[in-house]
N, C-alpha and C positions, 0 to 999 in steps of 0.2 A: 184280679186279686193280687194283693201284695203278700209275699212270703219271705220271711226272714229265716235263713238256715243258720242255726247256731252250731259252730264247729269249735274244736279245741285249739289251743295254741300249739305252735310247733314245739316239740321236745324230742330228744334223741331216744325215742322208744317206738317199737314196732306198732303198738296200738294207736299211737298218735298218727303215724304215717298212714295206716290202713283207714282210720276213720276220717282223717282230713281228706284223703282221696275220695272216700265215699261221699262226704258232704259236698265236695266239688262236683262229682258226677251227678248227684241228685239235683243240685242247683242248675246244672246244664240241662238235664231232662225237663225240669219245670219251666225253664226259659223257652225250650223248644215247644212246650205245650201251651205257651201263651201267658204264663204267669210273670209277674214282675218280681224278681228275686234278688236278694242281696245276702252275702255271707257275712256273719258277724262272729268274732272270736269271743268265746266264753271267758269271763274274768269277773272281778269284783264289780266292774262297771258295766256288766253285760245288760243289766235290767234298765239302766237309764238310757233314754234316747232311742228306744225301739220304735220303729214305724208301726202304724196301725196295720192290722192283717194277721195272718197266721205266723206263729213262731214254731218252727220245726226243729227239734233237738236231734243233732247227728254227731254225737260224741261217743267216746269209748265208755265202757261200764263205770270205771272209777270216777270219771268226770261227769258222767250222767247222774250218778248218785249226788254229787255236789251240786250239779245244776238244778235238779228237780227240787232239792231242798231249798236252794236259794230262791227259785222262782215261786215255789209254794209259799214261802214266808212273805214274799212281796206281793202275793195275790196276783201274779202275772199269769195269764192263760198261756198254755203251751201244748204242743203236740208231742207226747212222749209218755213214758210210764209215770204213775204217781209214786210218791216217795215210799209209801208202805210196801207196795208190791216190789219195788226196786230193792228195798232193804232186805226183804225176806228172800228174794230169789238170788241176790248177789252173794248172800252168805250160804254156801252150799250145805253146811251142816244144819242151819236153821231150815232151809228148804227141805232137806231130808226129813227132819223131825216133823215138819208140818205135813208133808206128803204121807208119811207112814202113819201118823196119827189119824189121818182121814182115809185109811184103807187102801192106799196106793202101794203097789208092789215095787219095792226098790232093792238094789243090792245092799247087802250088809255094809254098814258105814259106821265109823267111829272117829272121834278125834285122834289124831296121830299120837298124842300124848297118852292115850288110853287103849291103844291097839295092839299091845304086846301079845295078846292071845289069839288074835285073828289069824286064820290060815292063809298061806300064800298060794297063788300069786295075788298081790294087791296092786291097786292103782292109787298112787300117792298124788294128791292134788292140793294146791293152795286153797285154804278155806274160802278166801275171798279172791276171786280172780275170774278171768274170762279168756276165751279163744284158746284154751288148752295150754296156755303159757305155764310152765313149771310142772306140768303133768308128767309122771314117770310110772313106768310099769316095773314093779319089784317082784321078780320071780322067786326070790327067797330073801330072808332077813339078814340083819335087822334093818329097821327103818333108820336112815341116816340120822345122826345125833342132831344136826341142825334143824331137822323137820319134826322131831319128837316134841312138838309143842301144840298148843290149841290153835295155832295159825295154819295148820295143815289137817286134812282129813285122809283117812285110809279107807279104801272102798274095795270090797270083793270084786275080783275081775269076773265078768260075765262073758262067756263066749257066745257070739251070735251075730245077728244082722243089725247094723247101726241104722236107725231110722230117725227121720226128722220131719216135722210138720209145722207149717205156718199157722198161727192163730191170730185173729184180730178180734179182740173182745170175745164175743160168743160165737164166732164163725171160725171154721178150720178149713185149710186147704187140703190138697191131696198129699198123703204121706209119701215121702221119698225114701228110697233105700240108698245109703251111701255105699258105693261099690268097693268095699275093702274086704280083704280076707278076714275070716273070723279070728278074733283075738289080736288083731292088729290095732294098736292104739290110734285113735283119731287125733293126732298130735297137732300142734301149731304148725309144724313144718308141712304136714300133709294138708292142713286146711288152706294154707296160703301159698305154698311153694310147689309142692308135689300133689296138686289137687286131684283127688279121685273123682271119677264120674259119679253122678247120681241119676236115678231113674224112678219114675212112679212105681209104687209097689204093685207088683203084678197079681199077688194073691188077694182077690176081692174080699174074702172073709177076714183076712188079717188086716187089710186096709180099713175095713169098717171098725174093727177092734181098736186100731190105732186112733182113728178119728174120734170114736167115742171116748177113749182114754184121754186123749189130748184135751178135749173139751171139758172133761171132768177135772183135770189137773188145772186148766185155766180158771175154772170156777172156784176151785179150792184156794188158789192164790189171789183171786180177784183181778185177773189180767184186765187192764183197763185201756190198753192200746195194742200195739204190735208185740208179738212174742213168737219165739221158735221153741218148740218142745222137742226134746231129744229123748229117745227111748232105745232100748235094745231088745230084740226078740231072741230069747234064749232057745236055740233050735233043739237042744236036747230035751227040754222040758215043755216047750211051747209057752213059756211064761213071758209076759211082756213087762219089762222092767223100766222104771222111770229113771232117767239120768239127770236131766237139767231142764229148767224153764228159764230161757234167756229172754228177759223183758227189755233188753236193749240190743236187739239183733241188727245185723246189717240188713238193710231193706232195699239196697240198690238193685239195678236191673239184672246183675249177674249173681245175686245172692240166692241161697237156698230158699229163703223166705219168698222171694219173687217167683222162683221156679215152682214151689209148692202151690202157690195161688194160680199160676198160669196153667199148671196141670189140672187144676179144678175148674178151668174155664174162665178165669178172670184175666182180662187183657191188662197190659202194663198201664194203659191210660186209666182204666178203672181202678187199678191199684193205687195210682197217684191220687186220684180223687178220694179214695177211701182213706189214705194216709193223711190227707188234708181235711178229713172230717166232712167231705162232701158225700153225696149219696152214692152207694155202690153195693152190689150184691155178689156174693159168691154163689156160683151156679152149682 
C-alpha cells in the first residue's frame, strides 16, 4: 500500500518542530511495517500530484484545520478529522458550550472578556490553541489586560487527577492517569520537556466511568477519526470533569494516544492498521 504522510512546512515554532518530528517518525514506522511511504509538505499545492493510496495528515492543530478544509473542498480523501469536528473542538469555548448543552460536567468557563466575576484561582487559556501553549494559572486577579478579550477563556481550576483516554471513532482505549501532583498545571513545558509519567488508571470503577464518559463525549462531537479526550477527576467531590477533546492528537509510538490503546490490548501494528483504516479491534 502507498501512504502519503502530509506534514507542515518548517517554521520557527515549537508546534511545527513537534509535529514535523512526529510525521517523520510515523513515516519510518510505516516503512518498517512494509508500506511505501513519502512525506509531502502541506501548502497551496498539496492537493495536486498526490500519489494513489492513503493520505495521512500529521500536522499541528492550526495547520490541520486549514488542511482539512482544503482537502474537503477539493473532495480529496484523507485520514484525519473532518472539518466540522475540528472546528468545534479547536475552539475551546465552543467545545465547552456544546459539551455542557449535552449534559457533560465541565469546569465553569467564560470568555476572558466576561470573566470579571469568576472566583479565583482561574486557568487562563487561548480560546483557539493546542498543547497547552499560552496556558496560565492565575491564583488571583485581575486577568491581564491583553487577555481580557474573546480570544481567551477563563476556566475554574479543578483540583484532582488528570486523566486522558484515546478514542478512535466509537472505540476507546484504557484511561491513563497523568502522574502530576493535584493542582499542578499540565503545561507545555511538562508535556514536552519535563514529561510526567502516566499509568493505566488503577481504580476499575473509575476507569469504567471514564471509558463511558469519553465515548459519550466522542459521540456528542461526532469524532470521526483519532481523538484524545482529557478529563479531571475532582477527588474532593468525585466529579468527573471534561477538559478537552483533541481531534488532532499526536498518535506516534511514544504518545499518550498510543499508550492508552496499548494498555487496552492493542498492539502498535494493530494501531497503525487502524489509523490507515484497515481492520483492527480494540480488545
